[in-house]
N, C-alpha and C positions, 0 to 999 in steps of 0.2 A: 598435118593434114593426108590420109594414107591413097593412094592413085591405086587403078582398079588390077595392074600389074601384084604390087604389092599387096593386096589385101588377098589378090587369089595364091600368093606364095603363101600369106599366115594362114589362109582358110587351109591348104594343102598341107601344112605342118601341125596343124588344129586338128585333124583326122585321128591323131594315134594319142592323142591327148588325153589322160582319165581327169574328169573335172575334179578339181581343186576347192572346190565351195560349194554349196550348198543356199540359196535363198528358199524359207519357207515361211509359215504362216507370219510371222510377225513382219516381212518385208525389206527391205534394205535397212538394217541396223548398223549403229555405230561398229559394232566390233566384228560386222560383216565388211564393211568398208576397210576397218584396218586391216582383217586378214587376207580380204583381196590386194591393197595397197603393198602388202609383205611380201605377196607371191608372186607381183606383178615385179621388184625391184630384183628379186633374184631369179623368174625366168622370163621375163616378158612378155610371152603371150598365157594365157591363162582361160580357161574354159571350168563354166560356170553351170550351175546344173539350179533350174526355176520348179522347187517342187509342186506337187499339182494342187496342193493345199495351200498355196500363194494367192492372193486378194488380186495382184497384181500384173497383170500380161507381162511375157518374157520379154517383149521389147520395152515398154517401159521400163520395166527393173535393168535392161541392157541399159539405156540413155541415164540413168541414175546414178548408175555404178561408173558409167566411167565419167559422168561429169562430177563425181566425187572424189574418183581418184586422177584426173585429170589423164584417162587414158581414152585408148579409141574404139568402137565397136568395130569387129573383123565381121562378123557374123552372128542370125537368130536364126537358128533350126529348132523347130518344133519348143522343147523344155532346155533348149541348149543354150548358153550364151559364150561366145570367144569374144575377151577383149585383149587389147596390146597396148601395150605402153615401153619407151625405151628407157632403159635403165640409166638411172645418173652416174652408178658408180664401177659399172664395168661392158667391157666389151662383151657385145653379143649379137642377137640376130644380125644379118648383114644383110640388109631387104635389097633387093635387084632395086 
């Protein structure tokens, strides 16, 4: 569970990130989850764009992605979702 200070730190880091994945009309597919899982292992923090043709709301997409990848939702703003998961194999982001 992230504290508010850690969440603010990660939100600031996410400002400069380019989206690493897109969720479209088909919603959260196994391929999207696998791709996000790999990106989280490599980067620890990932920004995802929920396209306008997606039938689910961005907040619901964020919760689904976080649940399936064992990550935590950092923020949902508009159609952008930011998720974080500590890497199991490498030293990464040092949270405050």
